[in-house]
C-alpha positions as CSV (number, residue, x, y, z in Angstrom):
1,M,0.2,0.0,0.0
2,S,1.6,3.3,-1.0
3,D,2.3,5.7,2.1
4,Q,0.4,8.5,0.1
5,E,-3.1,6.4,0.0
6,L,-3.7,7.4,3.7
7,M,-2.1,10.6,3.8
8,N,-3.8,13.5,5.9
9,K,-7.0,11.2,6.1
10,V,-8.7,12.0,9.7
11,V,-8.5,8.8,11.6
12,W,-10.3,7.7,14.7
13,V,-8.8,4.7,16.5
14,V,-11.2,3.5,19.6
15,G,-9.0,1.3,21.7
16,A,-5.7,2.5,21.2
17,S,-4.2,1.9,24.6
18,G,-4.4,-1.7,23.9
19,A,-1.9,-4.0,22.0
20,L,-3.7,-4.3,18.7
21,G,-5.5,-0.7,18.7
22,G,-1.8,0.7,19.5
23,E,-0.4,-1.2,16.5
24,I,-3.2,0.2,14.6
25,A,-3.0,3.7,15.1
26,K,0.7,3.7,14.8
27,A,0.2,2.1,11.0
28,F,-1.9,5.2,9.8
29,L,0.4,7.3,11.7
30,A,3.3,6.0,9.8
31,R,1.5,6.6,6.7
32,G,1.0,10.3,7.2
33,A,-2.8,10.0,8.5
34,V,-4.1,12.5,11.3
35,T,-4.7,9.9,13.7
36,V,-6.9,10.5,16.9
37,L,-6.1,7.9,19.8
38,S,-8.5,7.3,22.1
39,G,-8.8,4.9,25.3
40,R,-9.1,5.2,28.7
41,N,-5.3,4.8,29.6
42,K,-4.1,8.3,28.8
43,E,-0.4,7.1,29.6
44,R,-0.6,4.3,26.9
45,L,-1.9,6.5,24.5
46,E,0.8,9.0,24.8
47,A,3.8,6.0,25.0
48,C,1.8,5.0,21.4
49,A,2.2,8.5,19.7
50,H,5.3,10.0,21.2
51,T,7.3,9.2,18.0
52,F,4.9,10.9,15.6
53,P,4.3,14.5,14.8
54,S,2.1,16.1,17.5
55,E,0.0,17.7,14.9
56,K,-0.8,14.2,13.4
57,A,-1.2,12.1,16.6
58,I,-4.1,13.5,18.7
59,I,-4.7,12.1,22.1
60,T,-8.3,11.8,23.4
61,P,-9.0,9.9,26.0
62,I,-12.7,8.6,26.6
63,N,-14.6,6.0,28.3
64,V,-16.5,4.1,25.7
65,H,-19.2,3.3,28.4
66,S,-20.2,6.9,28.3
67,A,-22.1,7.9,25.4
68,D,-22.0,11.4,26.3
69,E,-17.9,11.1,26.4
70,V,-18.1,9.4,23.0
71,D,-20.4,12.0,21.3
72,R,-18.5,14.9,22.4
73,A,-15.0,13.0,21.4
74,A,-16.4,12.6,17.6
75,A,-18.0,16.2,17.3
76,N,-14.4,17.9,18.7
77,I,-12.6,15.7,16.0
78,V,-15.0,17.5,13.4
79,A,-14.6,20.9,15.1
80,R,-10.6,20.8,14.7
81,H,-10.4,18.6,11.4
82,R,-13.8,19.5,9.6
83,R,-14.7,15.4,9.0
84,I,-14.0,11.9,10.0
85,D,-12.6,9.7,7.4
86,I,-12.2,6.4,9.2
87,L,-13.1,5.1,12.5
88,V,-11.5,2.1,13.9
89,N,-13.0,0.1,16.8
90,S,-10.5,-2.2,18.7
91,T,-11.7,-2.4,22.2
92,S,-12.3,-5.4,24.2
93,T,-12.2,-6.9,27.7
94,S,-11.4,-10.6,28.8
95,S,-13.7,-12.9,30.7
96,F,-13.0,-16.6,30.7
97,G,-14.7,-19.5,32.5
98,D,-17.4,-22.4,32.3
99,F,-20.9,-21.3,31.1
100,L,-22.3,-22.2,34.3
101,E,-20.2,-20.3,36.1
102,L,-20.1,-16.9,34.1
103,T,-22.2,-14.5,35.8
104,D,-24.7,-12.1,34.2
105,E,-22.1,-9.3,35.3
106,Q,-19.3,-10.7,33.1
107,W,-21.6,-11.2,30.1
108,R,-22.8,-7.6,30.7
109,Q,-19.3,-6.4,30.9
110,I,-18.4,-8.1,27.5
111,F,-21.3,-6.6,25.8
112,E,-20.9,-3.1,27.5
113,S,-17.2,-3.3,26.2
114,K,-17.5,-4.3,22.7
115,L,-20.8,-4.4,20.9
116,F,-22.3,-1.3,22.8
117,A,-19.0,0.4,22.7
118,Y,-18.7,0.0,19.2
119,T,-22.4,1.3,19.0
120,R,-22.1,4.6,20.3
121,T,-18.9,5.3,18.3
122,M,-20.5,4.4,15.2
123,R,-23.7,6.1,16.4
124,A,-21.3,9.4,17.0
125,A,-19.4,9.2,13.9
126,L,-22.2,8.1,11.1
127,P,-23.7,11.3,10.7
128,F,-20.6,13.5,9.8
129,M,-19.8,10.6,7.5
130,V,-23.0,11.2,6.0
131,E,-23.0,14.7,5.7
132,Q,-19.6,14.4,3.7
133,G,-20.7,11.7,1.6
134,A,-18.1,9.3,2.4
135,G,-16.7,7.2,5.1
136,S,-14.8,3.9,6.2
137,I,-15.5,2.0,9.6
138,V,-13.6,-1.1,10.5
139,N,-14.6,-3.0,13.8
140,I,-12.1,-5.5,15.3
141,S,-14.0,-8.7,16.4
142,G,-12.6,-12.2,16.8
143,S,-12.4,-15.4,15.2
144,G,-14.7,-17.0,17.7
145,G,-17.7,-14.9,16.7
146,K,-17.5,-17.3,13.9
147,Y,-16.7,-20.5,15.5
148,P,-16.3,-20.4,19.1
149,K,-12.9,-22.6,19.5
150,F,-12.8,-23.1,23.0
151,P,-15.7,-23.1,25.8
152,S,-13.9,-20.9,28.3
153,H,-14.4,-17.7,26.0
154,I,-18.0,-18.0,25.1
155,A,-19.0,-14.7,26.5
156,G,-16.1,-12.8,24.4
157,C,-17.0,-15.1,21.2
158,S,-20.6,-14.1,21.6
159,G,-19.6,-10.6,21.5
160,N,-17.8,-11.0,18.7
161,A,-20.6,-12.3,17.0
162,A,-22.9,-9.4,17.8
163,V,-20.4,-7.3,16.7
164,N,-20.3,-9.0,13.3
165,L,-23.9,-9.0,12.7
166,A,-24.1,-5.3,13.5
167,S,-21.6,-4.2,11.5
168,K,-23.2,-6.2,8.6
169,A,-26.9,-4.4,9.1
170,V,-24.8,-0.8,9.5
171,A,-22.9,-1.7,6.3
172,D,-26.3,-2.2,4.3
173,Q,-28.0,0.4,5.8
174,F,-25.3,3.1,5.1
175,Y,-23.7,1.8,1.8
176,S,-25.6,4.0,-0.5
177,K,-24.4,6.9,1.5
178,G,-20.8,6.3,0.4
179,I,-20.0,4.4,3.8
180,R,-18.5,1.4,4.2
181,V,-18.3,-1.2,7.4
182,N,-16.3,-3.9,7.7
183,C,-15.0,-6.1,10.4
184,V,-11.4,-7.8,11.2
185,A,-11.5,-10.8,13.1
186,P,-8.3,-11.7,14.5
187,G,-7.3,-15.4,15.6
188,P,-4.8,-15.9,18.4
189,I,-2.3,-12.8,18.2
190,R,0.8,-13.1,20.3
191,S,-0.1,-10.4,22.8
192,P,-0.9,-9.6,26.5
193,R,-4.6,-10.8,25.5
194,F,-3.4,-13.9,24.5
195,E,-1.3,-14.5,27.6
196,S,-4.2,-14.1,29.6
197,L,-6.1,-16.4,27.3
198,Q,-3.7,-19.1,27.7
199,E,-3.6,-19.0,31.6
200,G,-7.5,-19.7,31.6
201,D,-8.9,-23.4,31.7
202,Q,-8.7,-24.0,28.1
203,K,-5.5,-24.0,26.0
204,I,-5.3,-23.3,22.4
205,T,-5.1,-26.8,20.6
206,G,-4.1,-28.2,17.4
207,A,-2.7,-25.8,14.6
208,E,-2.7,-22.5,17.1
209,K,-0.7,-24.4,19.6
210,S,2.7,-23.8,18.0
211,E,4.2,-20.3,18.7
212,S,5.4,-20.0,15.1
213,N,1.7,-19.8,14.1
214,L,0.6,-17.4,16.2
215,G,-0.2,-13.8,14.5
216,T,1.2,-10.4,15.2
217,A,-0.5,-7.0,15.8
218,A,1.2,-5.6,12.7
219,D,-1.2,-8.6,10.6
220,I,-4.0,-7.2,12.3
221,A,-3.0,-3.4,11.4
222,D,-2.3,-4.6,7.7
223,A,-5.7,-6.1,7.0
224,T,-7.7,-2.9,8.7
225,L,-5.4,-0.3,6.7
226,F,-6.5,-2.1,3.4
227,L,-10.3,-2.3,4.4
228,A,-10.2,1.0,5.8
229,S,-8.4,2.4,2.3
230,D,-10.1,3.3,-1.1
231,R,-8.3,0.0,-2.2
232,S,-11.2,-2.1,-0.7
233,R,-13.8,0.5,-2.2
234,H,-16.0,-2.2,-3.3
235,I,-15.8,-4.6,-0.3
236,N,-18.6,-3.7,2.2
237,G,-20.1,-5.8,5.1
238,I,-17.8,-8.3,5.5
239,V,-15.9,-10.1,8.4
240,L,-12.2,-10.6,7.4
241,T,-10.7,-13.5,9.5
242,V,-6.8,-13.4,10.0
243,D,-5.8,-16.3,11.6
244,G,-3.6,-18.1,9.6
245,G,-6.3,-20.5,8.3
246,S,-7.4,-22.1,11.6
247,T,-11.1,-21.3,11.5
248,P,-13.0,-24.0,9.6
249,T,-15.5,-22.7,7.1
250,I,-19.1,-23.1,8.3
C-alpha cells in the first residue's frame, strides 16, 4: 500500500491504548494520517503516539461506556479537522470461564465493552460521514465470533458475533451514503490478551498451539489499513478472518 493513500486522512482509533489498537494507530500514523487515539489509559496513548508529529497524533482519552463522552469526542474531531474519514474500533475485555459459572455481570461487561462501545462510536461518527458523503468503519471482532474454538471464551465469542452482525446491518444501511463498514476478526495474536487466554482453563490446541502459528498485531493492522483504504472500495459488510486459516469454514 502506498504511503500516500492515507496521507492526511482523519482517522479515529478507539481502543488505541490496547495492543491491537495501538499497533493500528501507529500504522495509520506511519502513513501520514491524522490519527486521533482514544482509550481510557492516557499514558499508553501517549506512549503509542510519542514518536510521531504532534499535529498528526491527537490524544483524546474517553470512556466508551459513556455515550456523552463518545459524542463529544466525535464532535471535537470534526470541529478541529472538519471530518472523520475512518473509524476503527478495537476495544475489548476478557472474561473466561465455564458457561454455568459466568455471571450476568461478566456477560454485561463483555457486551458493554464490545458491542455497546462500537455502537456508540458508530452512532457518533456516522452522521458526520453521511454529511460528507464518505467514510470507512473497521470493527475489530474476533475469529471466535464465527466459530467458538474454546468453551471458556463463550462470552467473548458471543460479543464478537454480535459485533459482526451489527456491522453487517450498518454496512447495508449506509452503503448508499458512501460509507463502508467491515470487520477484521483476529485469531490468537501474540499479545498480553493472548497470554491471559493461555492462563485460563482452556489452552489453544491443534494448529494454533505452535508459537510459530500465532499472528502479530502488525498482521491485524495491515488488514485494517486495507479495509479502511480506497483499495477496498467495493468491499462492504464482510468479516475478514485473520488467523492463518485455523477457523473452519462453516
